[in-house]
Biopython code that builds the backbone (N, CA, C, O; Angstrom):
import numpy as np
from Bio.PDB.StructureBuilder import StructureBuilder

atoms = [
    (1, "SER", "N", (86.025, 111.608, 81.881)),
    (1, "SER", "CA", (84.785, 111.049, 82.362)),
    (1, "SER", "C", (84.380, 109.820, 81.561)),
    (1, "SER", "O", (83.908, 108.831, 82.122)),
    (2, "GLU", "N", (84.568, 109.887, 80.246)),
    (2, "GLU", "CA", (84.171, 108.756, 79.416)),
    (2, "GLU", "C", (84.983, 107.516, 79.763)),
    (2, "GLU", "O", (84.448, 106.407, 79.747)),
    (3, "GLN", "N", (86.258, 107.683, 80.074)),
    (3, "GLN", "CA", (87.082, 106.537, 80.447)),
    (3, "GLN", "C", (86.645, 105.978, 81.790)),
    (3, "GLN", "O", (86.615, 104.760, 81.968)),
    (4, "ALA", "N", (86.310, 106.834, 82.731)),
    (4, "ALA", "CA", (85.903, 106.381, 84.064)),
    (4, "ALA", "C", (84.561, 105.668, 84.024)),
    (4, "ALA", "O", (84.367, 104.669, 84.718)),
    (5, "LEU", "N", (83.636, 106.172, 83.218)),
    (5, "LEU", "CA", (82.295, 105.593, 83.160)),
    (5, "LEU", "C", (82.189, 104.440, 82.171)),
    (5, "LEU", "O", (81.277, 103.619, 82.266)),
    (6, "GLY", "N", (83.121, 104.376, 81.221)),
    (6, "GLY", "CA", (83.085, 103.320, 80.227)),
    (6, "GLY", "C", (81.995, 103.502, 79.189)),
    (6, "GLY", "O", (81.561, 102.545, 78.548)),
    (7, "ARG", "N", (81.557, 104.747, 79.030)),
    (7, "ARG", "CA", (80.527, 105.052, 78.028)),
    (7, "ARG", "C", (80.644, 106.520, 77.649)),
    (7, "ARG", "O", (81.206, 107.314, 78.405)),
    (8, "PRO", "N", (80.118, 106.888, 76.484)),
    (8, "PRO", "CA", (80.164, 108.298, 76.082)),
    (8, "PRO", "C", (79.347, 109.176, 77.034)),
    (8, "PRO", "O", (78.329, 108.749, 77.578)),
    (9, "MET", "N", (79.811, 110.393, 77.220)),
    (9, "MET", "CA", (79.110, 111.334, 78.090)),
    (9, "MET", "C", (78.060, 112.103, 77.296)),
    (9, "MET", "O", (78.310, 112.539, 76.172)),
    (10, "ALA", "N", (76.897, 112.261, 77.886)),
    (10, "ALA", "CA", (75.885, 113.152, 77.324)),
    (10, "ALA", "C", (76.223, 114.560, 77.792)),
    (10, "ALA", "O", (76.913, 114.726, 78.798)),
    (11, "ARG", "N", (75.756, 115.559, 77.090)),
    (11, "ARG", "CA", (76.091, 116.941, 77.422)),
    (11, "ARG", "C", (75.742, 117.300, 78.865)),
    (11, "ARG", "O", (76.501, 118.012, 79.521)),
    (12, "PHE", "N", (74.625, 116.827, 79.358)),
    (12, "PHE", "CA", (74.177, 117.188, 80.700)),
    (12, "PHE", "C", (74.239, 116.007, 81.666)),
    (12, "PHE", "O", (73.467, 115.942, 82.623)),
    (13, "ASP", "N", (75.147, 115.085, 81.415)),
    (13, "ASP", "CA", (75.312, 113.913, 82.275)),
    (13, "ASP", "C", (75.910, 114.354, 83.609)),
    (13, "ASP", "O", (76.963, 114.991, 83.639)),
    (14, "ARG", "N", (75.249, 114.021, 84.695)),
    (14, "ARG", "CA", (75.686, 114.449, 86.027)),
    (14, "ARG", "C", (76.242, 113.293, 86.855)),
    (14, "ARG", "O", (76.416, 113.438, 88.065)),
    (15, "SER", "N", (76.522, 112.155, 86.235)),
    (15, "SER", "CA", (76.980, 110.967, 86.962)),
    (15, "SER", "C", (78.232, 111.236, 87.786)),
    (15, "SER", "O", (78.295, 110.875, 88.961)),
    (16, "VAL", "N", (79.220, 111.864, 87.179)),
    (16, "VAL", "CA", (80.472, 112.130, 87.886)),
    (16, "VAL", "C", (80.225, 113.096, 89.036)),
    (16, "VAL", "O", (80.775, 112.917, 90.123)),
    (17, "ASP", "N", (79.401, 114.118, 88.809)),
    (17, "ASP", "CA", (79.082, 115.086, 89.865)),
    (17, "ASP", "C", (78.424, 114.406, 91.059)),
    (17, "ASP", "O", (78.733, 114.726, 92.207)),
    (18, "VAL", "N", (77.529, 113.481, 90.794)),
    (18, "VAL", "CA", (76.836, 112.764, 91.866)),
    (18, "VAL", "C", (77.834, 111.916, 92.660)),
    (18, "VAL", "O", (77.784, 111.890, 93.890)),
    (19, "HIS", "N", (78.730, 111.231, 91.968)),
    (19, "HIS", "CA", (79.733, 110.413, 92.656)),
    (19, "HIS", "C", (80.684, 111.280, 93.483)),
    (19, "HIS", "O", (81.028, 110.927, 94.611)),
    (20, "LEU", "N", (81.104, 112.408, 92.923)),
    (20, "LEU", "CA", (82.002, 113.301, 93.663)),
    (20, "LEU", "C", (81.314, 113.892, 94.880)),
    (20, "LEU", "O", (81.965, 114.121, 95.899)),
    (21, "SER", "N", (80.037, 114.141, 94.801)),
    (21, "SER", "CA", (79.284, 114.634, 95.954)),
    (21, "SER", "C", (79.327, 113.609, 97.081)),
    (21, "SER", "O", (79.505, 113.968, 98.245)),
    (22, "SER", "N", (79.166, 112.349, 96.740)),
    (22, "SER", "CA", (79.227, 111.271, 97.727)),
    (22, "SER", "C", (80.626, 111.169, 98.341)),
    (22, "SER", "O", (80.764, 110.988, 99.551)),
    (23, "VAL", "N", (81.653, 111.286, 97.511)),
    (23, "VAL", "CA", (83.033, 111.237, 98.000)),
    (23, "VAL", "C", (83.291, 112.406, 98.948)),
    (23, "VAL", "O", (83.906, 112.229, 99.999)),
    (24, "ARG", "N", (82.824, 113.597, 98.580)),
    (24, "ARG", "CA", (83.012, 114.775, 99.442)),
    (24, "ARG", "C", (82.344, 114.582, 100.800)),
    (24, "ARG", "O", (82.910, 114.954, 101.828)),
    (25, "GLN", "N", (81.154, 114.006, 100.809)),
    (25, "GLN", "CA", (80.456, 113.761, 102.076)),
    (25, "GLN", "C", (81.257, 112.800, 102.951)),
    (25, "GLN", "O", (81.361, 113.001, 104.161)),
    (26, "LYS", "N", (81.818, 111.767, 102.348)),
    (26, "LYS", "CA", (82.586, 110.780, 103.100)),
    (26, "LYS", "C", (83.904, 111.349, 103.613)),
    (26, "LYS", "O", (84.390, 110.931, 104.664)),
    (27, "LEU", "N", (84.486, 112.293, 102.887)),
    (27, "LEU", "CA", (85.751, 112.896, 103.301)),
    (27, "LEU", "C", (85.582, 113.932, 104.406)),
    (27, "LEU", "O", (86.532, 114.229, 105.130)),
    (28, "GLY", "N", (84.388, 114.478, 104.538)),
    (28, "GLY", "CA", (84.161, 115.497, 105.562)),
    (28, "GLY", "C", (85.041, 116.711, 105.329)),
    (28, "GLY", "O", (84.965, 117.340, 104.274)),
    (29, "HIS", "N", (85.886, 117.049, 106.314)),
    (29, "HIS", "CA", (86.756, 118.223, 106.199)),
    (29, "HIS", "C", (87.764, 118.070, 105.060)),
    (29, "HIS", "O", (88.214, 119.067, 104.494)),
    (30, "GLY", "N", (88.117, 116.849, 104.725)),
    (30, "GLY", "CA", (89.055, 116.605, 103.631)),
    (30, "GLY", "C", (88.489, 116.939, 102.269)),
    (30, "GLY", "O", (89.226, 116.996, 101.284)),
    (31, "SER", "N", (87.179, 117.162, 102.203)),
    (31, "SER", "CA", (86.548, 117.466, 100.920)),
    (31, "SER", "C", (87.036, 118.783, 100.339)),
    (31, "SER", "O", (86.860, 119.037, 99.147)),
    (32, "ALA", "N", (87.648, 119.623, 101.167)),
    (32, "ALA", "CA", (88.191, 120.892, 100.676)),
    (32, "ALA", "C", (89.349, 120.664, 99.706)),
    (32, "ALA", "O", (89.763, 121.587, 99.004)),
    (33, "LEU", "N", (89.871, 119.439, 99.666)),
    (33, "LEU", "CA", (90.970, 119.118, 98.759)),
    (33, "LEU", "C", (90.500, 118.891, 97.325)),
    (33, "LEU", "O", (91.312, 118.876, 96.401)),
    (34, "ILE", "N", (89.195, 118.716, 97.136)),
    (34, "ILE", "CA", (88.643, 118.494, 95.798)),
    (34, "ILE", "C", (88.122, 119.826, 95.278)),
    (34, "ILE", "O", (87.210, 120.420, 95.852)),
    (35, "HIS", "N", (88.720, 120.285, 94.176)),
    (35, "HIS", "CA", (88.330, 121.565, 93.593)),
    (35, "HIS", "C", (87.651, 121.333, 92.246)),
    (35, "HIS", "O", (88.119, 120.530, 91.438)),
    (36, "THR", "N", (86.559, 122.030, 92.013)),
    (36, "THR", "CA", (85.877, 121.981, 90.732)),
    (36, "THR", "C", (86.552, 122.956, 89.783)),
    (36, "THR", "O", (86.756, 124.122, 90.122)),
    (37, "VAL", "N", (86.898, 122.480, 88.597)),
    (37, "VAL", "CA", (87.500, 123.321, 87.569)),
    (37, "VAL", "C", (86.466, 123.444, 86.455)),
    (37, "VAL", "O", (86.256, 122.512, 85.678)),
    (38, "ARG", "N", (85.835, 124.589, 86.393)),
    (38, "ARG", "CA", (84.724, 124.790, 85.461)),
    (38, "ARG", "C", (85.145, 124.509, 84.013)),
    (38, "ARG", "O", (86.176, 124.991, 83.542)),
    (39, "GLY", "N", (84.331, 123.731, 83.336)),
    (39, "GLY", "CA", (84.582, 123.391, 81.943)),
    (39, "GLY", "C", (85.621, 122.300, 81.745)),
    (39, "GLY", "O", (85.840, 121.849, 80.620)),
    (40, "ILE", "N", (86.269, 121.868, 82.834)),
    (40, "ILE", "CA", (87.316, 120.850, 82.740)),
    (40, "ILE", "C", (86.944, 119.611, 83.537)),
    (40, "ILE", "O", (86.893, 118.508, 82.992)),
    (41, "GLY", "N", (86.683, 119.792, 84.830)),
    (41, "GLY", "CA", (86.375, 118.650, 85.697)),
    (41, "GLY", "C", (86.753, 118.948, 87.130)),
    (41, "GLY", "O", (86.303, 119.939, 87.704)),
    (42, "TYR", "N", (87.577, 118.095, 87.708)),
    (42, "TYR", "CA", (87.944, 118.229, 89.114)),
    (42, "TYR", "C", (89.450, 118.134, 89.271)),
    (42, "TYR", "O", (90.147, 117.542, 88.446)),
    (43, "HIS", "N", (89.933, 118.733, 90.353)),
    (43, "HIS", "CA", (91.360, 118.712, 90.679)),
    (43, "HIS", "C", (91.485, 118.301, 92.136)),
    (43, "HIS", "O", (90.826, 118.871, 93.005)),
    (44, "LEU", "N", (92.326, 117.314, 92.402)),
    (44, "LEU", "CA", (92.584, 116.876, 93.768)),
    (44, "LEU", "C", (93.880, 117.529, 94.231)),
    (44, "LEU", "O", (94.956, 117.231, 93.714)),
    (45, "ALA", "N", (93.766, 118.426, 95.212)),
    (45, "ALA", "CA", (94.925, 119.161, 95.713)),
    (45, "ALA", "C", (95.716, 118.303, 96.689)),
    (45, "ALA", "O", (95.183, 117.377, 97.301)),
    (46, "LYS", "N", (96.969, 118.620, 96.820)),
    (46, "LYS", "CA", (97.809, 117.937, 97.805)),
    (46, "LYS", "C", (97.446, 118.452, 99.184)),
    (46, "LYS", "O", (97.231, 119.651, 99.363)),
    (47, "GLY", "N", (97.375, 117.564, 100.154)),
    (47, "GLY", "CA", (96.982, 117.977, 101.490)),
    (47, "GLY", "C", (97.995, 117.775, 102.461)),
    (47, "GLY", "O", (97.794, 118.083, 103.635)),
]
sb = StructureBuilder()
sb.init_structure("model")
sb.init_model(0)
sb.init_chain("A")
sb.init_seg("    ")
for serial, (resi, resn, name, xyz) in enumerate(atoms, 1):
    if name == "N":
        sb.init_residue(resn, " ", resi, " ")
    sb.init_atom(name, np.array(xyz, "f"), 0.0, 1.0, " ", f" {name:<3s}", serial, name[0])
structure = sb.get_structure()
């Protein structure tokens, strides 16, 4: 996340979550390919 945002992450920073929510909305049914990995981040599955 820090590399993507170009700044250090705060403990409760939700920037990445907000962006991924927008991506999921745009993907529609394809959003099922994005999996949340608790404590790690996100995983993009092969479709």
